[in-house]
ROBA-424765 format. One record per atom (N, C-alpha, C, O): z, y, x; residue in one letter. Coordinates in steps of 0.02 Angstrom, whole numbers, plus 50000, padded with zeros to 5 digits. Layout:
BEGIN
ZYXA...
END
This chain:
BEGIN
503595105451167M503715104551096M504405107051079M504875106251118M504495110051022P505145112851005P505665107450997P505525101950974P506275109251017Q506835104651009Q507055104450936Q507085109550903Q507195098450912Q507435097850843Q508175099650839Q508545098750887Q508365102250781S509055104150771S509485097850763S509235092350754S510145098950766A510605093350758A510535090350689A510375093850641A510655083750682P510575080550617P511045083550565P511605085450581P510805083950503R511195086550448R511375080850402R511015075850399R511935081350365P512105076050317P511565075650263P511355080750236P511345069650249T510775068650204T510905062850157T511185057750178T510695063550095D510645057850050D509915055650051D509485059050024D509785049950081L509115047150086L509045041750033L509345036450038L508645043049982V508555038549925V507885035149934V507365038349933V507885028449942V507275024749957V507085020649895V507405015649879V506555022749861F506285018749807F505865013049837F505475014149883F505955007049810G505685001249845G506134999349903G505904996549953G506775000849896G507255000149951G507404993049972G507714992050024G507194988049932T507294981049952T506634977649968T506614971549978T506094981449969G505424978549979G505264977350052G505674978250097G504644975050063D504414973050129D504444978750179D504694977850234D504184984650161L504184990350207L504894992250226L505024993550285L505334992550178S506024994450193S506354989650242S506684991650289S506254983050229M506594978150270M506274977550340M506624976450389M505624978150344R505284977350408R505324983650451R505364983150512R505294989550419K505214995650457K505785000750447K506095003050495K505905002550383L506335008250371L507055007050391L507345010950428L507355001650367L508065000450382L508184999050456L508655001850483L507784994950489P507874994250562P507805000850599P508175002250646P507325004950578S507235011450612S507835016050600S508045019650645S508105015950540L508695020050526L509295017550566L509695021550590L509355010950575Y509895008250618Y509815010950688Y510305013150719Y509205010850715L509085013250783L509245020650789L509515022850840L509075024550738L509255031650739L510015032550738L510275036950773L510355028350699D511085028650697D511375026950765D511825030250790D511115021650795R511355019450861R511285024950913R511705025750957R510725028750909D510585033750960D510855040650942D510695045650974D511275041050890G511615047250873G511195052250834G511355058150835G510665050050799H510235054650763H510385055050688H510035058450652H510905051450666L511105052050596L511785055450592L512255053550628L511835060350550D512485063650539D512975058550510D512775054250472D513615059050528P514115054350500P514115054150424P514295049050394P513925059650391G513935059850319G513305057450285G513255057550224G512805055250323T512175053050293T512265046450256T512575041850282T511975046050196R511995039950155R511275037550143R510815041550140R511195031050135V510555028050119V510635024250053V511015019450049V510285026350001I510335023249935I509675019649921I509155022849912I509695013049919A509105009049905A509035008349829A509505006349795A508445010049804V508305009549732V507785004149721V507255004249753V507924999549676S507434994349658S507594991649589S508074993849557S507204986849567R507334983549502R507704976949512R507784973049464R507944975649573D508194968949590D508894967449564D509094961649564D509264972549541G509934971249515G510434968949568G510884965149552G510344971149631L510784968949685L511444972749683L511484978349658L511954969649710T512584973249724T512504976449792T512034975049830T512974980949809D512964984049875D513034978649929D512704979049981D513454973549916A513544968149965A512894964249975A512734962250031A512534963049920D511884959649926D511414963549970D511094960750015D511364970049958L510914974149997L511114974050071L510684973450115L511754974650084R511974974850154R511844968350190R511694968250249R511884962750153G511714956350184G510974956050203G510804953750257G510544958350157K509824958450172K509674963250230K509264961750273K510004968950229A509884973950281A510114971450350A509774972550400A510684968050351E510924965350415E510424960450444E510284960550504E510164955950402A509674951150426A509044954750451A508754952750501A508834959950416A508234963650436A508334967150503A507894967050546A508924970050512V509064973550575V509114968550633V508814969550686V509484963150622Q509584958250675Q508924954950696Q508844952850753Q508454954450648G507824951150663G507274955650689G506724953350702G507424962150696H506904966850717H506814966650793H507304966350830H506194966850816R506054965950888R506324971650930R506494970450989R506384977650903A506634983250942A507394983350946A507674986950988A507724979550903V508464979550903V508734974350952V509204975650989V508434968350950R508644962650991R509344960550974R509434955750935R509854963851001V510544962150984V510874968450957V510964973350993V511064968250894A511384974050863A512084974950890A512434970150903A512284981250899E512954982750922E513424982350862E513314985850813E513934978150864P514354976850805P514634983150773P514614983850712P514894987650813A515194993750785A514674998050751A514795000850697A514094998750783V513565002750754V513304999450690V513175002850640V513234992850691L512984989350633L513464990150574L513244991350517L514114989650586R514604990650532R514544997750504R514554998650443R514495002650548R514435009550526R513795010550485R513795013750433R513245007650509F512615008450474F512625005050406F512425008050356F512874998950403L512894995350339L513354998950290L513244998650229L513865002250316G514305006050272G513975012050239G514235014650190G513405014150265R513035019750235R512635017450174R512425021650133R512515010950167L512035008350119L512355006950051L512925004650047L511975008349999S512165006349931S511525005049892S510985007049912S511605001649835H511014999849794H511105002349723H511645001849694H510555004949695I510535007049625I509935003749592I509385003849620I510045000749534T509494997649498T509175002649450T509505005349406T508525003949461V508145008449418V507485005149401V507115002949445V507345004749337D506695002149314D506265008249295D506335010949241D505825010249341V505415016249330V504995015149267V504625010349262V505065019649219G504695019049157G505025014549107G504775013649051G505605011549125G505955007149079G506605010249055G506615016049034G507145006349059D507805008549035D508035014749074D508055014649135D508195020049039A508385026349071A509075026149102A509265030849137A509465020849089S510145020749114S510165020749190S510635023249221S509645017949221G509625017749294G509605024649325G509915025949377G509235029249292W509205036049318W509895039349313W510085043249357W510265037949261A510945040649255A511385037949310A511795041649338A511315031449326D511705028549380D511535031849447D511975033149487D510895033249458L510695036549520L510985043549523L511235045649575L510955047149467A511235053949465A511985053749479A512245058149514A512325048649452A513045048149464A513185046749537A513675049249565A512765042649568S512885041049639S512775047049684S513085047549737S512335051649662L512225057749701L512725063249682L512745068449715L513105062149630A513655066549612A513435073749602A513735078349628A512895074649563G512695081449545G512355085149601G512095082049647G512365091849598P512025095949649P512305094549718P512915093849726P511875094149768P512135092849835P512555098649861P512435104449844P513045096949902E513475102149930E513075106249979E512575103850006E513285112349993P512925116650042P512855113050109P513325110050134P512245113450137G512135110350201G511955102950197G511825099850249G511945100150137R511775093050129R511075092350101R510905095450051R510655088450134D509955087650114D509875081650068D510305077150065D509325081650032R509165076149987R508435074349997R507985078449987R508315068050017V507635065750033V507495059549990V507895054849988V506915059549957F506695053849916F506105050649951F505575053649959F506195044449973Y505675040750008Y505355035849959Y505705031449932Y504705036449946L504365032249898L503995026649934L503405027149949L504365021249949A504075015349982A503805010749928A503995004849923A503345013449888V503075010149829V502335011549826V502095016049860V501955007749785P501245009449776P501165016649751P501535018749706P500695020449779P500635027449761P500505028749687P500665034249662P500225023849651M500065025249580M500685026249537M500625028949482M501275024249561I501885025549522I502295031349550I502845032749527I502005034749600S502365040449630S502495045849579S503045048749577S501985047349537G502075052649487G502635051049438G503025055449421G502665044749415A503185042749367A503875043349399A504345045549366A503945041549462I504585042149496I504785049549501I505365051249488I504315053749520C504475060849528C504675063949461C505135068049458C504335061949407R504535064449341R505225062049322R505625065849294R505375055749338G506045053149324G506575056849362G507115058249335G506445058549425L506925062349465L507035069349434L507605071749430L506485072449412A506555079149383A506935078849317A507365083049304A506775073849275D507115073249211D507865071949219D508275073849177D508045068549274A508745067049287A509095072849322A509695072349338A508735078249334G509035084149366G509195083149440G509665086249465G508815078849474L508985077149543L508575080949594L508705080449654L508065084749573V507635088349619V507895095449628V507965099149579V508025097249689T508255104049705T507725107549747T507275104149772T507765114049756P507265117649797P507235115049869P506725115849902P507775112049893D507785109649962D507645102149967D507655099450023D507515098749912S507365091649914S506685090449948S506255094849948S506595084449975R505955082550004R505765075649977R506185071649960R505105074449973V504855068049951V504375065450004V503965069150030V504425058950019V503995055750068V503555050650033V503805046549994V502905050850046M502435046450013M502075042250066M501885044750119M501975035850049E501625031250094E500885031050078E500675032850023E500485028950127K499775027850115K499675020750090K500135016650095K499085019050061P498515023550051P498635027849989P498825025349936P498505034249996L498625038949941L498015038849896L497545042649906L498025034449846G497455033549802G496965028549831G497075025749885G496415027549795R495895023049819R495225026649825R494715023649844R495215033049807D494625037349814D494855044549804D495445045849793D494375049149809L494555056249804L494865057849736L495365061549732L494575055149682A494825056849616A495545054449606A495955058249581A495695048349626S496375045749617S496865049149665S497445050149647S496645051049724A497075054649770A497255061449741A497835063649744A496765064749712R496905071249680R497395070349622R497835074549612R497315064949585A497765063849528A498475062749551A498945065549523A498565058649604V499245057449630V499535063949657V500105065549642V499145067649696N499385073949723N499575078849668N500075082449673N499185078949614A499335083549559A499975081549524A500385085849508A500075075049511E500685072849477E501305074449518E501795077149492E501275072749582V501855074249626V501935081749634V502495084249636V501365085349637G501395092649646G501705096349588G501915102049596G501725093249529E502065096449473E502815096849483E503145101149454E503085092449525I503815092149535I504005094849604I504495098549610I503615093049655F503775095049724F503225099649750F502635098249741F503425105049783S502935109449814S502625106049874S502865100849898S502075108849899E501745105949958E502215105950018E502215101250058E502625111050025E503095111350081E503635105950076E503925103950127E503765103450016Q504255098150007Q503965091150014Q504335086250013Q503305090650019T502965084150016T502745081850085T502415085450122T502955075750103Y502815072850169Y502405066450159Y502665061450136Y501755066850177R501315060950171R501295057550239R501045060350287R501565051550242I501695048450306I501095044250328I500785040750287I500945044450392D500465039950424D500805037650488D500875041550535D501025031250489H501455029250544H501105029450612H501445029650663H500435029450613Y500095030050677Y500255036650712Y500265036950774Y500395041850673L500535048350703L501235048550733L501405053350768L501645043450721G502305043250751G502315039450817G502825039250851G501755036550836K501735032750899K501785037550958K501485042950959K502175035551008E502305039751066E501665041951100E501605047751120E501185037451107T500575039051143T500145044051104T499805048151134T500165043751038V499785048550998V500045055651010V499655060351018V500705056351012Q500985062951026Q500835065051098Q500735070951111Q500825060151144N500655061851212N499925063851220N499745067251269N499505061951172L498805064251174L498775071851170L498385074951205L499195074851127L499215082051123L499455085151188L499195090251211L499965082151218V500215084651282V499685083951336V499565088551375V499365078051338L498845076851388L498295082051384L498065084651435L498085083651323R497535088351315R497755095651326R497385099451358R498325097551300F498485104651296F499025107051344F499205112851344F499285102451386A499785104551436A499535103251507A499915104151555A498905101051514N498625099651580N497965103351587N497485101751552N497935108151631V497365112551635V496735109051658V496185111251642V496795103551696F496205100451725F495765096951673F495175096051685F496055094851617L495695090651570L495285094651519L494735092651501L495555100051495E495235103751441E494515105951458E494095105551413E494355108151518P493665110051533P493165104251527P492565105451518P493415098051531L492975092251526L492925089551455L492535084951442L493325092251408W493405089251342W492875092051294W493035095651247W492245090451308N491695092951266N491075088951279N491065084251319N490545090751244S489925086751245S489565087051312S489155082751327S489725091951353R489395092251418R489615086551463R489215083951503R490245084551458W490515079651505W490685072951472W490765067951507W490745072851407I490945066651373I490325063551339I489975066951302I490205057251353D489645053651325D489785051351253D489385052451208D490365048151243H490555045951177H491295044051177H491605043651229H491565042951117V492265041151109V492305034951065V491935034351016V492745030351084Q492865024351044Q493595024251021Q494045025351062Q493715022850958I494395022250932I494455015350899I494085013750853I494915011350925T494975004350904T495685003050878T496175005150909T495724999450823A496364996750798A496234989550777A495984988250723A496404984850821A496264977750810A496924974050801A497414975350836A496924969250754E497514965150740E497334957850744E496774955850726E497804953750768T497704946450767T497924943450701T497724937850684T498334947050663V498584944450599V498044944950546V497574948850551V498114940750494G497684941250436G498014945450382G498464949450397G497804944550320V498094948550266V498754945750242V499124949150207V498914939450262G499554936650243G499644936550167G499204934450130G500214939050145G500364939150073G500094945250038G500274946649981G499644948950071R499384955150042R498684954350014R498324959250005R498474948149999R497804947049974R497664951149911R497134954249905R498134951149865G498034954849803G497894962149816G497444965049786G498294965149861Y498194972249879Y497534973049916Y497154977749902Y497404968549963Y496824969650006Y496164969149968Y495684972549987Y496134965149916D495524964649877D495364971249842D494784972449824D495864975449832T495744981949801T495654987549853T495494993249835T495754985849916A495734991049968A495194989650019A494704993350023A495284984350059G494834983050114G495014987350174G495424991950169G494694985850231A494874989250293A494714996650291A495045000650324A494204998650253M494015005750251M494585009950221M494785014950250M494835007750164R495375011550132R496035010550169R496445015150173R496155004550194D496795002850224D496895006050293D497455007750311D496345006750331M496415008850401M495995014950419M496235019650450M495355014950400V494905020250424V495065026950392V495125032050426V495145027050326Q495235033350290Q495845037150313Q495875043250307Q496345033650338N496955037050359N497065036450435N496975041350471N497245030450459H497445029750529H496895032050577H497015036350619H496305029150571L495785030550620L495525037650616L495385040750668L495455040350555L495235047250551L495765052050577L495585057350604L496395050450570Q496915054650599Q496875054650675Q496955059850707Q496755048750705L496675048450777L496065052350800L496075055650852L495525051950762L494925055750778L495085063250777L494875066950821L495465065450727C495635072550722C496025074950783C495875080250811C496525071050804L496925073150861L496525073050925L496655076950971L496035068550930T495615068350989T495135074250992T495005076951046T494865076150934A494325081050932A494535088150915A494125092750922A495145089250892M495345095850868M495335101150922M495405099550982M495245107250901E495295112950947E496025114350963E496465112350925E496165117651020P496865119351035P497175123750981P496905129050966P497725121550951P498055125750901P498405131650935P498535131550995P498545136750896A498875142650924A499585141050947A499845144250993A499895135950916S500575134050934S500685126850912S500285124150874S501225123850936Y501405117250911Y501845118250849Y502455117250850Y501515120250797G501855121450733G501495117550679G500915115850687G501845116150625R501565111450576R500915113950546R500445109950539R500865120250528E500245122550497E499695123550548E499115122250533E499865125750609A499355126750660A499015120150678A498405119950683A499405114950688V499115108450705V498715105650646V498155103250656V498975106050587R498635103250529R498005107250511R497525104350485R498005113750523D497405117750512D496825115150556D496265114550532D496975113750619E496455111450665E496215104450648E495615103050655E496665100050625K496445093450604K495975093950544K495475090350540K496135098250497L495725099050438L495015101250457L494525098950428L494955105750506K494295108150527K493865102450553K493255102450542K494175097650587V493785091850611V493515087850552V492925086050551V493945086350504L493725082550445L493165086150408L492695083050384L493215092750403Q492705096550368Q492055096850406Q491525097950376Q492075095750472A491475096050514A491135089250522A490605088850552A491435083850494L491115077250500L490455077150463L490405079250405L489935074650497E489285073850465E489335068650410E489615063250422E489075069850351P489125064850297P488755058450316P488215058650347P489045052850297L488715046350305L488455044250237L488835041850194L487815045150226T487515043550161T486835040350171T486555040450226T486575037350118G485905034450119G485785029650175G486185025050186G485225030550210D485035025950264D485535026050322D485585021250359D485895031550329R486395031850384R486945026650374R487215024250423R487105025050312V487615019950301V487375013150327V487755009550359V486755011550315R486475005250340R486445005250416R486585000150448R486275010850445Q486175011150517Q486825012050556Q486895009250610Q487295015850528D487875017950567D488535014850544D489065017150564D488505009650502T489115006150484T488994998650488T488434996250480T489534994950501A489514987650500A490154985150468A490694987850480A490084979950426R490674977150393R490704969750408R490194966450418R491324967150409G491414960050420G492004957350381G492424961150356G492034950750376R492594947350343R492724940950383R492264937050397R493364939950402Y493504934250445Y493454927650408Y493664926950351Y493174922750444G493154915850419G493654911650458G494054914350496G493634905150448R494084900750485R493974901650560R493424903250583R494504900450597G494454900950670G495114899450703G495574896850672G495154901050767T495754899750807T496004906350836T495644909850871T496634907850822V496944914050847V497554912050888V498014908950862V497544913950951Q498104912550997Q498304905150994Q498894903450992Q497784900850994G497904893650997G498034890250931G498114884150930G498074893950876S498214890950811S497614891750765S497304897150762S497444886450728E496904886850679E497154890650618E497714889650594E496724895150593V496924899250536V496374899050483V495794897350497V496564900750421L496104900750366L495664906950367L495834912050397L495094906450333G494684912350323G494954916550266G495384914350228G494704922750260Y494954927350210Y494904924550139Y495374925050100Y494334921650123L494234919150056L494674913150039L494734911349980L494974910150090E495424904450079E496154906550078E496584902350063E496304912850092E496994915150094E497294915050024E496954916749975E497924913050018P498254913249952P498414920349931P498444924949972P498534921149866G498804927549843G498354931649799G498524937249781G497774929049780G497364932949736G496684929849728G496494925449767G496294931949678P495614929349669P495164931449726P495234936949753P494704927149743A494244928649798A493774934349779A493474934249725A493714939149824D493244944549815D492764944349874D492954946049930D492154942349862G491684941549917G491424948049946G491044947849994G491624953749918T491384960149944T491904963949985T491754969350011T492504961149992T493034964650028T492944963750103T492854958150127T492974969250140E492914968950213E493594968850246E494054972250225E493654964850299T494254964850342T494094967950410T494534968450453T493474970150419Y493254973250481Y492764978850464Y492334978050420Y492844984550498V492384990150491V492234992950560V492694993950600V491604994250573A491414998350631A490935003650605A490515002350562A491005009650631L490555014950610L490475020250664L490885020850709L489935023850657R489795029450703R489875035950665R489555036950613R490295040350689A490405046850659A490195052350707A490245051550768A489955057850679E489765063550720E490075069950692E490135070750631E490265074450737I490605080550719I490135086350732I489925087450789I489965090050680A489485095450685A489825101950704A489935106350662A490005102650768N490255109050793N490045109850866N489755105250895N490195115450895W489945116950962W490235112151014W489895110251061W490865110451007R491185106251058R490895099251059R490795096351113R490745096351001W490595089250997W489885087550974W489735081650965W489465092450964A488785091050941A488445086050988A488405087151048A488195080450959G487845075450998G488285070051028G488025065451059G488945070551019V489395065451046V489605060750989V489935062850942V489405054450992P489605049750939P490335047450948P490565046351004P490665046850892F491335043850890F491265037050855F491085036750797F491415031750891Y491375025050864Y492065022750843Y492525022350885Y492145021050780L492785018750753L492715011450734L492215009450704L493215007450750R493205000350729R493914997950717R494394999950751R493974993650667T494624990650652T494494983850621T494004982950584T494934979150634G494834972550606G495464968250609G495904969450649G495484963250564K496014958350563K495764951750592K495154950450592K496234947650615R496074941150645R495594941950705R495114938250712R495744946950747M495344948050806M495594943850864M496114940450859M495234944050920D495424939950978D496064942451010D496434938551041D496214948851003R496844951551030R497024957850992R496604961150962R497674959450993A497924965350959A497924971251006A498174970751062A497644976750984R497654982751025R497464988750983R497074988150935R497754994451000S497555000750971S497455005651028S497905006551069S496875008751031E496735012951089E496195018051073E495785017051028E496195023451111I495675028551109I495345028451177I495685029251228I494695027651179V494325027251242V493835033051245V493395033651203V493915037351295V493465042951306V493015041151365V493255040451421V492365040251352R491885038351404R491525044551430R491185048051392R491605045951494F491295051851523F490565050451542F490375044651550F490175055651548R489475054851565R489395052651637R489835053651679R488815049651651D488665047951720D488575054251762D488425059551735D488665053651827V488545059351871V487815061451864V487385057151855V487655067851869P486965070051859P486485067651913P485885067151902P486755066251972H486325063852026H486755059552072H487275061752096H486545053352085T486935049052128T486675049352200T486065049352211T487125049552247I486935049352318I487055042452347I487015041452408I487195037552303F487325030652325F486805025952295F486965022352248F486185026052321P485665021752292P485865014352293P486135011852342P485725011152237G485865003952233G486585002352215G486734996552199G487025007252216A487735005952199A487845007552126A487555012252098A488285003552095A488455004852025A488815011552020A489285012852057A488585015751974T488905022251964T489055023151891T488775019651848T489475027851877G489645029251807G490145034851804G490445036751854G490245037351744G490685043051736G491405041251727G491835045751727G491565034851718G492255032851709G492485033651638G492115035951594G493105031751626S493375031951558S494125033651559S494475031851607S494345036951507L495055038351497L495275034351436L494995035251381L495765029951444V495995025751390V496705027651372V497155027351414V496805029651310I497475031151285I497685025051244I497425023951189I498145021051270R498355014851237R498955016151192R499475018451214R498855014651128L499395015651079L499835009451075L500445009951066L499535003551081Q499894997251081Q499424991851106Q498814992451098Q499694986451135P500404984751138P500774988051197P501384988851193P500424989851250D500754992851309D500575000251311D500045002051336D501025004451286E500875011551281E500775014651349E501175013651395E500245018351356G500115021551420G499435024851422G499075024851372G499265027551480I498625030951492I498305027651553I498625026651604I497665026151546H497305022151595H496655025851611H496225026451568H496585028251673L495985031951694L495585027651742L495845025651795L494965026151725T494535022051767T494075026651808T493735030851780T494075025651874M493655029551919M493295024751966M493505019051975M492755027151995L492405023152045L492695024352114L492855030052132L492775019052152A493035019452220A492645014652265A492345009852240A492655015952329K492315011452377K492745005252388K493345005552397K492414999552387V492754993352403V492854993052478V492374993852516V493474992052502P493594991952575P493164986652610P493024981352582P492954988252671G492574983452711G491974986652743G491724991852720G491744983452796A491144985752831A490524983352794A490574979452747A489954985652816G489334983452786G489104988152731G489264994052731G488734985252684A488444989352630A488994992752589A489524989952577A488834998852569L489305002652528L489324999652458L488814999152424L489924997652436R490004994752370R490514998852331R491055000452357R490345000552270L490795004352226L491044999852171L490684995352147L491665001052150R491954997052096R492415001352054R492785005552081R492405000451987P492885004151946P493605001951961P493754996051965P494045006851970V494745005351983V495175009651936V494975015251918V495755007051916P496165010851868P496705015151902P496985013251953P496825020951874L497415024851887L497845024151824L497635025951770L498445021451833E498825018951776E499465022951765E499835024351813E499595024851703L500245027651682L500525023251627L500285023451570L501025019351644S501365015251594S502005019051574S502415020551617S502075020551510F502665024151488F503305020251502F503805023151523F503275013651492A503875009551503A504085009851576A504685010451591A503605009351623D503775009251694D503945016251719D504405016951760D503585021251696T503685028051722T504335031151698T504695034251738T504485030351634F505065033751606F505675029251600F506225031551584F505585022751613A506145017951612A506585018751551A507195018551555A506255019651494T506625020251432T506215017251376T505605016651382T506535015451323R506195012551266R505825017851227R506105023051210R505185016451212S504825020951167S505055019751096S505095013951074S505225024951059P505465023950991P504925021050946P504325022250957P505125017350896E504665014950846E504365020950808E504685026150802E503745020050784A503415025550749A503835028150691A503895034150681A504115023450652Y504515025550594Y505165029050615Y505425033250578Y505425027450673E506015031050697E505855038450704E506215042650678E505305039950739R505125046850751R504985050550685R505215056150675R504615047350641L504415050650580L505005051450532L505055056550498L505455046550530L506055047350489L506495053050516L506785056850477L506535053550582M506925058950611M506615065750594M506975070550581M505945066050594D505605072250575D505735073950502D505835079750485D505735068850458V505885070150387V506585072950380V506685077850345V507065069850414L507755072250409L507835079250437L508265083050416L507405081050486A507435087750516A506975092650481A506915098450502A506645090550426A506185094850388A505615097450432A505425103250426A505345093150475D504775094950518D504175090850495D504145084750506D503685094050465S503105090550436S502485090750480S501935089250456S502555092550544T501975093250588T501565086950591T500945087250590T501885081150594L501535074750602L501385071350535L501245065350534L501425075050481F501275072350415F500645075550388F500465081050407F500315071950343M499665074350317M499755079250261M500175078350216M499365084450263R499365089450211R498885087250155R498435083150167R498975089850096R498565087850039R497825088750052R497425084350037R497625094450081D496905095650092D496625090950145D496025089350143D497035088750194E496815083750242E496645077150208E496115074150220E497105074850166V496995068450131V496365068650090V495965064050090V496275074050054E495695074550010E495045075350049E494525072850028E495065078750107A494475079350149A494275072550178A493685071050184A494775068450195A494625061750221A494295057450167A493815053850181A494555057750106W494245053950052W493545056550037W493095052650022W493445063050042R492785065950027R492255063050075R491675062350057R492465061550137W491995058750186W491905051250177W491345048750185W492435047650160T492385040350156T492105037850089T491805032550087T492195041650036D491965039449970D491225037549968D491055032249941D490765041649996P490055039749993P489905033250030P489445029550010P490275031850084V490165025650120V490365019750077V489995014850071V490955020150047I491185014650003I490715013649945I490565007949926I490465019149917A489995018549861A489345015249883A489075011149846A489105016849942A488475013849967A488555006349979A488085002549971A489165004249999W489284997150012W489264992949948W489274986849951W489244996149890A489184992349827A488494989149820A488394984849777A488034991149862D487364988149862D487434980649879D487724979049930D487174976149837P487244969049850P486934966649915P487094961249939P486494970749945D486204968950010D486674970450068D486534968450125D487234973850055L487684975950109L488344972250105L488874975350112L488324965750096V488934961750094V489214961150165V488834961450213V489874960150172P490174959350238P489904953150274P489774947950243P489824953850339E489594948350382E490204944250404E490704947050425E490164937650398T490734933450417T490774932850493T490264931850527T491384933650519Y491504932650591Y492074927650599Y492524927650557Y492064923550651P492604918650659P493264922050676P493284926550718P493804919950644A494464922350664A494564920950738A494384915550762A494864925650774G494974924850845G494394927150888G494394926150949G493894930250857S493314932850894S493374940350902S493874943450882S492854943450933A492844950650942A492564954350882A492494960450883A492384950650828G492124953850768G491414951950754G491124947850790G491114954850703P490434953050683P489904955650732P490014960650766P489344952050734A488794954150779A488524960950759A488264964550802A488574962750696G488324969250673G488654975050709G488334980250718G489284974350729A489624979750765A489314980750834A489254986450858A489124975250867D488794975850932D488104978950925D487894982950967D487754977150871R487094980150860R487164987650847R486744991550869R487694989550811L487794996650794L487855000850858L487505005850865L488294998850902I488405002950962I487855001751014I487695006151054I487554995651013G487024994151061G486374997651047G485944997851091G486305000350988R485675003750969R485535009651016R484955011451025R486055012551046T485965018151092T486105016151164T486205020451207T486115009551177G486225007251245G486945007251267G487075006551327G487415007951220R488115007951238R488425001151220R488124997151185R489024999951246T489394993851231T490114995551214T490365000751235T490444991151177W491154992051164W491554991351228W491394987051270W492064995451235Y492484995151295Y492924988951292Y493254987551242Y492934985351347E493414979851357E493774981351422E493464983651470E494424979951424E494844982251480E494584980251547E494594984351594E494344974151554E494114971751619E493354972351628E493074969551675E493034976051581Q492314976451584Q492074983451568Q491784984651514Q492194988351614P491964995051600P491204995251593P490854990751616P490965000651562R490245001151550R489855001051614R489235001451613R
END
């Protein structure tokens, strides 16, 4: 992969700069980049919100956020002072009093000096992205070298995604627009590209001749928490499948790009999305399963069901779990099902890609368990690569075979901390590298595939199935994959 250039001085303007995403992810990640020498001494971070905070107020909130972050543990006093010194706050009411925009313009002091970048991070609901971009343009703050970063979910369907893209596109060109998906910043996701395209032994097996099926899982033990209001308008399909899981599917299934360059990689991902077989009509009933968590026990604690969570009116049609079967209509993957599943309040938290190989065409070990093995790319909690193979159990007597793992733990092998996903992606934004960000046509192709599924679920006969919190999910997900004699992968229970 190409080496990134040295950091440049940047004015990073974060709209929603005092919100949940900023405090949980962005500011701690920026601190870690500062600690590791990835921020230029002249880089400033300007938090924009309606909160009316002073700079001292913001720095107090930021210090608490950094100190409480799991990847920081103990902040280094000198680094923390330097980082907090970069921060300032500007009050802007988007669509309200225009004086805030003048204050922001004054803080940026007119056109940026040569060699100084300007990045606008929109840590806000996408529906106000267009208004913010128009405000920036009206205030004269957008330059040809400016960049804008947008969070998911980008819209709630194809039409709204196109509308958001069009509004932002009036101000920022496609090359200036960075649509972030934090799953693509995970170390193991990037290693998937290396695993596939830097190791000659694997690519000949990466096709329908040798692979039986692929499973992509993103399971969480947490519930919706204070996001009930948002979740009732989204559900797991919009929140996770349309972006995170489909992006993982693209990286797993894409053809080798001509180079590790932003357009080459994104061109190949787009081809995968365009080759997905539509899920419509009876296929939605057969190849999808939805669930919603009820009361249960998670990690020893009793928790409420979704409909009992505070924060919004109950919506009995919102799913917190989705499982589906996707197929890719091209030569490499014809006939290979991709099973995607995601859920909240599950029995354990994990994100992984499981590639299940076909059984050997002929076994010479009658009576012994045989199988093709599996390759597991673990994204979290323990990043690594896990290859399951059959081996003989030591001992005399009857020949016994058992699946055994060949393990690559990133933490053990490299003896270094894996960066947080937002660290990597923020560093890419500052370096103007959009390889790991979604292009407009990718986003719209993903919505084009998911929209018919969401529309079909409006059928009153297709309400989500309740599953107990702390379980493996609804029974419908097992029926979905079991219809072809397959089972969901569990770490200690290979197929």
